[in-house]
C-alpha positions in Angstrom: 84.6 160.9 75.7 87.2 159.2 77.7 88.9 156.2 76.2 88.6 152.6 77.7 92.3 152.7 78.7 91.8 156.1 80.6 88.7 154.7 82.5 90.4 151.6 83.7 93.6 153.6 84.7 91.2 156.0 86.7 89.2 153.3 88.4 92.6 151.5 89.6 93.7 154.6 91.0 90.4 155.0 92.6 90.7 151.7 94.2 94.4 152.4 95.4 93.0 155.5 96.9 90.2 153.8 98.9 92.4 151.0 100.0 94.9 153.4 101.5 93.1 153.9 104.8 91.9 150.4 104.8 93.9 147.7 107.1 94.4 144.9 104.9 94.0 141.3 106.4 95.9 138.6 105.4 94.4 135.2 105.9 96.2 131.8 105.6 94.2 128.9 104.1 92.7 126.9 107.2 93.0 123.5 108.0 89.9 121.3 107.4 90.1 120.3 110.7 90.5 123.5 112.5 87.3 125.0 110.6 85.0 127.1 113.0 82.4 125.8 111.1 80.5 122.5 111.6 80.2 119.9 109.2 76.8 119.6 107.2 74.2 117.9 109.4 76.2 118.7 112.8 76.4 121.3 115.4 79.0 122.5 117.6 79.3 122.3 121.3 82.2 123.1 123.8 82.9 121.4 127.2 84.0 123.5 130.7 87.5 122.8 129.6 87.1 124.6 126.2 87.2 121.1 123.9 85.0 121.4 120.9 82.3 118.5 120.0 80.9 118.2 116.6 77.4 116.5 117.4 75.2 115.1 114.8 71.8 117.1 114.3 69.9 113.9 115.0 70.8 114.2 118.5 68.8 117.2 119.1 65.8 114.9 119.4 67.0 112.8 122.1 65.9 113.9 126.0 69.7 113.9 126.9 70.6 116.8 124.8 67.4 118.6 125.1 68.3 118.5 128.8 72.1 119.3 128.5 71.2 122.3 126.6 68.5 123.6 129.0 71.3 123.1 131.6 73.9 125.5 129.5 71.0 127.6 129.2 70.5 128.0 133.1 74.3 128.3 133.6 75.4 130.4 131.2 72.3 132.1 129.4 71.5 131.8 125.8 74.7 132.6 123.9 74.4 135.7 121.4 77.5 135.6 119.3 79.8 132.9 121.0 79.6 129.1 121.1 77.3 126.9 123.0 79.1 125.6 126.4 77.9 122.6 128.2 78.6 122.9 131.9 80.4 119.3 131.8 83.9 118.7 131.4 85.0 116.8 128.0 85.0 113.2 129.6 81.5 113.4 130.4 80.3 115.2 127.1 82.1 112.2 125.2 80.3 109.6 127.5 77.0 111.6 126.7 77.7 111.4 123.0 78.5 107.8 122.9 75.3 106.9 125.0 73.1 108.8 122.7 74.7 107.2 119.8 73.9 103.8 120.9 70.3 104.3 121.3 70.2 103.0 124.7 66.7 102.6 126.8 65.0 105.7 127.9 65.7 103.9 131.6 69.1 104.4 131.1 68.7 107.9 129.6 66.7 109.0 132.6 69.7 107.8 135.2 72.0 109.5 133.1 70.2 112.8 133.3 69.8 112.5 137.1 73.3 111.7 137.5 74.0 115.0 135.4 71.6 116.9 137.0 72.8 116.3 140.6 76.4 117.2 139.6 76.7 120.1 137.4 80.0 119.7 136.7 81.1 116.0 136.3 84.7 115.0 137.2 86.4 111.8 136.4 85.3 110.0 139.6 81.8 110.4 139.2 82.2 109.4 135.2 84.1 106.3 136.4 81.1 105.4 138.9 78.7 105.7 135.9 80.6 103.7 133.8 80.9 101.0 136.3 77.2 100.8 137.0 76.5 100.2 133.3 75.4 103.1 131.5 
């Protein structure tokens, strides 16, 4: 019978031998704001200019976000391993999130969808016209 000390020494030696060919990854602790995961009750989308947006899951029931996700699927296909990218710049996505958060009327949602559908990439000039029109 092998003594417990010898067993422990053998186990440590085997662990060292197993780790020799393995690449070691040293990870620094992440800042809470730079986490790749979304907060509880949220999902993450990216704009065309690679800006990250954390959106409440409740917004998925709005017709605007359903249509935005459909547009994203048409433009980029379904992401398998990567993030969901919406085919708009960050200013447009900020505006859409604020509109959905304010629970605007169905007519205003439809008007925003029409303007987004006509312009798959929304630039600052269009956004300023939308804002001036009162959406």
